[in-house]
C-alpha positions in Angstrom: 24.3 5.5 -96.5 23.1 2.0 -96.5 19.8 1.4 -94.5 20.0 -0.9 -91.0 20.0 -4.8 -91.9 21.7 -4.1 -95.8 25.2 -4.5 -96.9 27.7 -1.3 -96.9 29.0 -0.7 -100.4 33.3 -0.2 -100.8 35.1 1.2 -103.6 38.8 0.3 -103.8 40.4 3.1 -105.8 44.5 2.3 -106.6 46.9 2.7 -109.5 48.8 -0.6 -108.6 46.5 -3.1 -109.4 47.8 -6.0 -106.5 46.8 -3.9 -104.2 43.5 -3.2 -105.8 43.2 -7.0 -106.3 44.2 -7.7 -102.7 41.7 -5.6 -100.7 39.1 -6.0 -103.1 39.4 -10.2 -103.4 41.6 -11.7 -101.1 38.9 -10.6 -98.3 36.0 -12.2 -97.3 33.6 -9.0 -96.9 30.6 -10.0 -96.9 31.0 -12.0 -94.1 31.3 -8.9 -91.9 28.5 -7.4 -93.6 30.3 -5.5 -97.0 29.9 -5.9 -100.4 32.4 -4.6 -102.9 30.5 -2.2 -105.1 33.8 -1.2 -107.8 37.5 -0.7 -108.2 39.3 1.8 -110.2 42.7 2.7 -111.2 43.1 6.1 -111.5 41.0 9.1 -109.8 39.1 10.0 -112.6 37.8 6.6 -113.2 37.5 6.4 -109.2 35.4 9.7 -109.1 32.9 8.6 -112.1 32.8 5.1 -109.8 31.9 7.0 -107.1 28.9 9.2 -108.5 27.5 6.0 -110.3 27.2 3.4 -107.2 27.4 5.8 -104.3 29.6 3.9 -101.8 29.4 4.1 -98.0 33.0 3.4 -97.1 36.0 4.4 -99.8 40.0 2.7 -100.1 42.0 5.3 -102.4 45.3 6.1 -102.3 46.9 9.5 -102.1 48.9 9.3 -105.6 47.1 8.2 -108.6 47.1 9.7 -111.9 45.1 12.0 -113.4 43.2 13.4 -110.5 44.9 12.5 -106.9 43.6 11.5 -103.9 43.4 14.5 -102.0 41.8 16.6 -105.1 39.2 13.2 -104.9 38.8 13.6 -101.4 37.3 17.3 -101.7 34.8 16.3 -104.4 33.4 13.0 -102.6 33.4 15.0 -99.2 30.8 17.8 -101.9 28.9 14.5 -102.8 28.6 12.2 -100.3 29.1 13.9 -96.8 28.4 10.7 -95.0 30.8 8.6 -96.9 33.8 7.1 -95.1 36.9 7.6 -96.4 40.1 5.9 -95.7 43.6 7.0 -97.4 46.1 4.5 -98.5 49.5 6.3 -98.3 53.0 5.6 -98.4 55.2 7.2 -95.3 56.4 10.1 -97.8 52.9 11.2 -98.4 52.0 11.7 -95.0 51.9 15.1 -95.2 49.5 14.9 -98.4 47.3 12.2 -95.5 47.1 14.7 -92.6 45.6 17.1 -95.5 43.1 14.4 -96.3 42.2 14.1 -92.7 41.7 18.0 -92.6 39.4 17.8 -95.2 37.0 15.3 -94.1 38.6 11.9 -94.6 37.6 9.6 -91.6 41.6 7.3 -91.4 44.6 6.5 -93.4 46.8 3.6 -93.6 50.5 3.6 -94.2 51.8 1.3 -96.9 52.9 -1.3 -96.9 50.4 -3.0 -94.8 48.8 -5.9 -94.0 45.0 -7.6 -94.7 44.4 -7.3 -90.7 45.2 -3.8 -91.1 42.8 -3.2 -93.6 39.8 -4.9 -92.2 40.4 -3.0 -88.7 40.5 0.6 -90.6 37.4 -0.5 -92.2 35.2 -2.4 -89.9 36.4 1.0 -87.5 34.8 3.2 -90.5 31.3 0.6 -90.9 31.1 0.9 -86.8 31.0 4.7 -87.5 28.1 4.3 -90.1 26.1 2.5 -88.0 26.3 4.9 -85.2 25.8 7.8 -87.4 22.5 5.6 -88.5 21.3 4.9 -85.4 21.3 8.6 -84.1 19.9 9.5 -87.4 17.4 7.0 -86.7 16.8 8.6 -83.2 16.4 12.2 -84.7 13.9 10.9 -87.4 12.0 9.2 -84.3 11.6 11.9 -82.0 10.9 14.9 -85.1 8.2 12.1 -86.0 7.0 12.5 -82.2 7.4 15.9 -82.1 5.3 16.0 -85.3 2.6 13.5 -84.0 2.3 14.8 -80.6 1.8 18.3 -81.8 -1.7 18.7 -81.9 -1.8 18.1 -78.1 1.2 20.6 -78.1 -1.3 23.1 -79.4 -4.4 22.0 -77.3 -2.5 22.3 -74.3 -1.0 25.6 -75.0 -4.0 27.3 -76.2 -6.3 25.6 -73.3 -3.1 27.1 -70.6 -3.7 30.5 -73.0 -7.2 30.8 -72.7 -7.5 30.2 -68.8 -4.4 31.8 -67.1 -2.9 34.9 -67.3 0.7 34.7 -69.3 3.3 37.3 -69.9 2.9 39.0 -73.4 6.4 37.8 -74.3 6.0 34.3 -73.2 3.0 34.4 -75.1 4.5 35.5 -77.8 7.1 33.3 -78.3 5.2 29.8 -78.0 3.1 31.4 -80.5 5.8 31.6 -82.6 7.3 28.1 -82.0 3.5 26.6 -82.5 4.2 28.8 -86.0 -0.3 29.6 -85.4 -0.9 31.2 -88.6 -3.6 34.0 -86.9 -2.8 37.3 -87.5 -1.6 38.9 -84.1 -4.3 41.0 -83.3 -7.8 41.4 -83.2 -9.3 38.2 -81.6 -12.9 36.7 -80.2 -13.1 33.9 -78.3 -16.3 31.3 -79.2 -17.1 28.4 -76.9 -19.1 26.0 -78.1 -21.0 22.8 -76.7 -22.7 19.8 -78.3 -26.0 20.2 -76.9 -27.7 17.4 -74.9 -24.3 15.2 -76.2 -24.4 12.8 -73.0 -27.9 12.5 -73.4 -27.1 10.9 -76.8 -23.8 8.9 -76.4 -23.0 8.2 -72.9 -23.6 4.5 -73.4 -22.0 4.4 -76.8 -18.7 2.8 -77.5 -15.5 5.4 -77.5 -14.1 5.2 -80.8 -17.9 6.2 -82.3 -18.1 9.4 -79.4 -14.4 9.9 -81.2 -16.1 10.1 -84.4 -18.4 12.3 -83.9 -16.6 14.8 -82.0 -13.7 14.7 -85.2 -16.6 15.1 -87.8 -18.1 18.1 -86.0 -14.0 19.4 -85.3 -13.7 19.1 -88.8 -17.4 21.1 -89.8 -16.6 24.0 -87.5 -12.9 24.3 -88.7 -14.0 24.1 -92.5 -16.9 26.8 -91.5 -14.3 29.3 -89.5 -11.5 29.1 -92.4 -13.7 29.4 -95.3 -14.6 33.3 -93.5 -11.2 34.4 -91.4 -8.2 32.7 -89.5 -8.8 31.1 -86.3 -7.7 27.5 -84.8 -10.1 24.9 -82.8 -9.4 22.6 -79.7 -11.4 20.7 -77.3 -12.2 22.1 -74.2 -13.9 19.1 -72.6 -16.0 16.5 -73.6 -18.6 18.1 -75.1 -17.2 21.7 -75.7 -15.0 23.1 -78.6 -13.3 26.2 -78.1 -12.6 28.3 -80.5 -9.8 31.6 -81.1 -10.6 33.7 -84.0 -9.6 36.9 -86.3 -12.2 38.9 -86.6 -12.8 42.8 -86.2 -16.3 43.0 -84.9 -18.4 41.9 -82.7 -21.1 41.2 -85.7 -18.8 39.3 -87.8 -18.0 36.9 -84.6 -21.9 36.6 -84.2 -22.7 36.1 -87.8 -19.4 33.5 -88.0 -20.8 31.7 -85.3 -24.1 31.2 -86.6 -22.7 29.8 -89.6 -21.9 27.4 -87.4 -24.6 26.3 -85.7 -26.2 26.2 -89.2 -23.7 23.8 -90.6 -23.6 21.4 -88.1 -27.6 20.8 -88.1 -27.9 20.6 -91.4 -24.8 18.1 -92.2 -25.3 15.9 -88.6 -27.6 14.8 -86.2 -26.7 17.4 -83.8 -27.1 21.4 -82.7 -24.5 23.2 -80.7 -24.4 26.0 -78.1 -22.3 29.1 -79.3 -21.2 31.5 -76.3 -19.4 34.2 -77.8 -17.1 36.3 -75.7 -16.0 40.2 -75.6 -13.2 41.4 -79.0 -9.4 41.8 -77.4 -6.9 43.5 -79.0 -3.4 41.4 -78.5 -3.3 37.7 -77.5 -2.7 38.0 -74.1 -5.8 39.3 -73.0 -7.8 36.3 -74.6 -8.2 35.1 -71.2 -11.1 38.0 -70.6 -12.3 36.8 -73.8 -12.7 33.2 -73.0 -14.5 34.2 -69.8 -16.9 36.7 -71.1 -17.6 33.2 -73.7 -18.6 31.1 -70.6 -20.8 33.5 -69.9 -22.4 33.9 -72.5 -22.9 30.3 -73.1 -24.6 29.9 -70.3 -27.7 31.5 -70.9 -28.4 28.7 -73.3 -29.8 27.6 -70.1 -33.0 30.0 -71.5 -33.1 29.1 -75.2 -32.6 25.2 -75.1 -29.8 25.6 -77.9 -29.0 25.5 -81.7 -27.7 29.3 -81.4 -25.3 31.9 -80.4 -25.3 34.1 -77.7 -23.1 37.2 -77.6 -21.9 38.4 -74.1 -23.0 41.8 -75.5 -26.4 40.5 -75.3 -26.2 39.3 -71.5 -28.4 41.3 -69.3 -26.9 43.9 -67.1 -28.3 45.5 -64.5 -28.8 45.0 -60.7 -29.9 41.3 -59.9 -33.6 40.7 -59.5 -35.4 40.6 -56.2 -35.9 37.3 -54.3 -39.3 35.6 -55.3 -42.1 35.7 -52.3 -41.8 32.8 -49.4 -45.4 32.2 -50.1 -45.2 30.6 -53.3 -43.0 28.0 -51.7 -45.2 27.6 -48.9 -48.1 26.6 -50.8 -46.7 24.4 -53.1 -45.6 22.6 -50.1 -49.2 22.6 -48.3 -50.5 21.0 -51.8 -47.6 18.8 -51.6 -48.4 17.1 -48.0 -51.7 16.8 -48.7 -50.7 15.1 -52.2 -53.2 16.9 -54.0 -51.4 16.3 -57.6 -53.6 19.1 -59.7 -53.1 21.8 -56.9 -49.5 21.0 -56.2 -48.7 21.4 -60.3 -51.2 24.5 -59.7 -48.6 26.2 -57.6 -45.6 24.8 -59.1 -46.6 26.4 -62.3 -47.1 29.6 -60.5 -43.3 29.4 -59.3 -41.9 28.8 -62.3 -44.3 31.8 -64.3 -42.5 33.6 -61.5 -38.7 32.7 -62.1 -39.7 33.3 -65.6 -41.2 36.3 -65.0 -37.8 37.6 -63.4 -35.9 40.7 -64.7 -33.6 41.3 -66.0 -33.2 37.9 -67.2 -30.8 36.6 -64.2 -27.3 34.5 -64.8 -28.4 31.2 -64.8 -26.3 29.7 -62.0 -29.0 31.8 -59.6 -31.7 29.6 -61.6 -30.3 26.7 -61.3 -29.6 27.4 -57.2 -33.4 28.3 -56.7 -34.7 25.1 -58.3 -32.1 22.9 -56.3 -33.2 25.0 -53.6 -37.2 24.2 -54.2 -36.3 20.4 -55.5 -34.6 19.7 -52.2 -37.5 21.1 -49.7 -39.9 19.2 -52.0 -37.9 16.0 -51.4 -38.0 16.6 -47.3 -41.6 17.2 -47.7 -42.6 14.7 -49.9 -40.2 12.2 -48.0 -42.3 13.0 -44.6 -45.3 10.4 -46.5 -43.6 8.8 -49.6 -40.5 5.7 -49.2 -37.4 6.4 -50.6 -37.3 4.1 -53.2 -40.6 6.0 -54.9 -38.3 9.0 -55.4 -35.0 7.2 -55.7 -34.1 8.3 -59.3 -35.4 12.2 -58.7 -33.3 11.9 -55.5 -30.0 10.5 -57.4 -30.4 13.2 -59.9 -31.4 16.4 -57.9 -28.4 15.5 -55.5 -25.2 14.4 -58.2 -25.6 17.1 -60.2 -22.7 15.0 -62.9 -23.8 14.2 -66.5 -27.5 14.0 -65.8 -28.1 17.8 -64.5 -31.0 19.1 -66.4 -29.0 21.5 -68.9 -32.0 23.7 -69.4 -35.1 25.8 -67.9 -37.5 24.0 -69.1 -35.6 20.1 -68.3 -35.2 21.6 -64.9 -38.9 22.3 -64.6 -39.8 19.3 -66.4 -37.9 17.4 -63.5 -39.7 18.8 -60.8 -42.9 18.5 -62.6 -42.4 14.1 -62.6 -40.9 14.7 -58.6 -44.2 16.6 -57.9 -46.3 13.9 -60.0 -44.9 10.5 -58.7 -45.1 12.0 -55.1 -48.6 13.1 -54.9 -49.6 10.2 -56.7 -48.0 7.7 -54.5 -49.7 9.8 -51.5 -53.1 9.8 -53.3 -52.6 5.8 -53.3 -52.1 5.5 -50.0 -55.1 7.4 -48.9 -57.5 4.6 -49.6 -55.9 2.8 -46.3 -58.6 3.7 -43.7 -56.1 3.7 -40.6 -53.8 6.2 -42.9 -57.1 8.4 -44.0 -57.6 8.6 -40.2 -53.6 9.9 -39.2 -53.7 11.9 -42.3 -57.1 13.8 -40.6 -55.1 13.9 -37.2 -52.3 15.1 -39.4 -54.6 17.9 -40.5 -56.1 18.9 -37.2 -52.9 19.1 -35.4 -51.5 21.8 -38.1 -54.7 23.8 -37.7 -54.5 23.6 -33.9 -51.0 24.2 -33.1 -52.2 27.2 -30.8 -53.3 24.2 -28.2 -52.0 21.8 -25.9 -51.7 18.8 -28.3 -50.8 15.8 -26.4 -51.4 12.3 -27.7 -54.6 11.6 -25.5 -56.0 15.2 -26.6 -55.3 13.7 -30.3 -57.2 10.5 -29.8 -60.0 12.0 -28.0 -60.7 13.8 -31.0 -59.9 10.4 -33.3 -62.2 7.9 -31.2 -59.5 5.6 -30.9 -57.3 4.7 -27.0 -54.3 6.4 -26.9 -51.7 3.7 -27.3 -53.1 3.0 -30.6 -53.4 6.4 -31.9 -49.7 6.7 -30.8 -48.5 3.6 -32.7 -50.5 4.2 -35.7 -49.6 8.0 -35.9 -45.9 6.8 -36.3 -46.5 3.5 -39.0 -48.1 5.8 -41.2 -46.1 9.4 -40.7 -43.0 8.2 -39.7 -42.5 10.4 -36.6 -43.3 9.7 -33.7 -46.5 12.4 -32.4 -44.5 14.6 -30.1 -41.9 14.8 -33.2 -44.4 15.3 -35.4 -46.0 18.6 -33.8 -42.5 20.0 -33.3 -41.7 19.7 -36.6 -44.9 21.8 -37.7 -44.5 24.3 -34.9 -40.9 25.1 -35.7 -42.0 24.8 -39.8 -44.8 27.2 -39.1 -42.3 29.7 -36.4 -39.9 29.7 -39.4 -43.4 31.8 -41.8 -44.0 33.6 -39.1 -40.5 35.0 -38.7 -40.4 35.2 -42.6 -43.9 37.0 -42.6 -42.0 39.4 -39.5 -44.3 38.4 -36.7 -42.7 39.5 -33.2 -41.1 36.4 -31.4 -43.6 36.5 -28.3 -46.4 36.7 -31.0 -45.3 33.0 -32.8 -45.0 31.7 -29.3 -48.2 32.4 -27.9 -49.8 31.2 -31.1 -47.8 28.3 -31.1 -49.2 27.0 -27.9 -45.6 28.1 -25.7 -46.5 29.9 -22.4 -43.0 31.5 -22.3 -40.9 33.5 -25.5 -37.7 32.0 -23.3 -38.6 28.3 -23.9 -40.3 28.6 -27.2 -36.2 30.4 -28.6 -34.6 27.2 -26.8 -36.4 24.8 -28.6 -36.5 26.6 -32.1 -32.5 26.3 -31.6 -32.6 22.9 -30.6 -34.1 22.0 -33.5 -32.7 25.0 -35.9 -29.5 25.6 -34.6 -29.9 29.4 -34.7 -32.3 31.4 -32.0 -35.7 33.2 -33.8 -34.0 36.2 -34.0 -30.8 34.5 -36.0 -32.9 32.8 -38.7 -35.1 35.8 -39.5 -31.8 38.0 -39.6 -30.2 35.3 -42.1 -33.3 34.8 -44.1 -34.1 38.2 -44.5 -30.3 39.9 -45.1 -30.5 41.5 -42.5 -27.1 41.1 -41.0 
């Protein structure tokens, strides 16, 4: 079939010379987008001509010497199935013409005919060819689109296969439709994360990021295919998921370590890999995927560039929570702005976390760090302006791409927060007025059992009550009474955690009546002392 935009070729075959000449020379075929590719006077010559020029349209007589049009039609249909054959037949040959149509001829014209009749039937044949060509092009275009989108279809399929339970028969059907070149039994899932990828490439142009991802994908794929069958696909901005055929957890671990080695040896990057459980059949892959994610999370402790198997994840009861005393000592040091003491207490806290056994779920440790970070911010904001701690505040609260992704990074963030807050507090101590108020605050903290008033503390500081109240609010950021109440509530919380009785706490904090103390406590915390104690100690 001629391509779009080129002339369609026509051949004329008839044993009557005048008929051939009339059709071939008396019609301006080029004005219709058609050219005469050749003529012949009998069936054998006609077939040889057709084999040579391979025309799009053939006009042939039904009765000719050596080979009639019916036999020639049979052979042409085998040779050029898309060619349009128009039979020229006399009235007496009408039954032959109908046989030719049944064999696959396009149409027939009865002799005698006019030039207009010939033009009409040829243009109909041309239009049919153009329609078939357009249909063929559409089919080719769709096939090309399917081929181009096949990687995305495969990725979407594998992503759903890993994340959702699917019926085994549906899994098998899609597996076959996508022509997955893997054994149908014996699998493990590997989840790979590019270490610190967003830290290094968050501001880079998208094409550079894609080049890096493409290069790493190829190295992983080549490493896997050198050992076993498998598929590799994206599972997030900096993650790849791999489904591999393997016979044992040891084989999966060796392959994962080879991927780490090849990435580190051939690029500027390293990867962390979580290895899931072995599964027998395809529809069990979600279980392997979930366990691979769990194993990957433990790179929070290693810092990356390694493979961690689900078999290495510690089993057993969760570790006991840290004692509140560790946190309280740190907060007292922060309030005082003592940088060395604060860092020392922070390291004691980290040592306690690092010493938890069995090794806790990384999500649990992250929650400990976040809880500590929020408490540290709250304490530091009592004395430090927001602008000083804004960067740390945003990192802690957003939990986005800048979230610390390792144990060491999280600890370093808290160290830097501690240093920034204490440094500012230390610097502000040069103010005599601020120093006086800080002394007053220390006095308040050690005399919460007294009837503390503005006049009482002002006399202790040897200044007037009005000046003391204004100065106190300016330095501490809260009124005197608010500060006293907050300190008493904080002290009450600590004593409740240490299992003191409510009556004892009330008296030690200057409240004559337990009921009034409970009302003040609930007003500030939303809970009664007993409710707070039960919630914290987990007795409910």
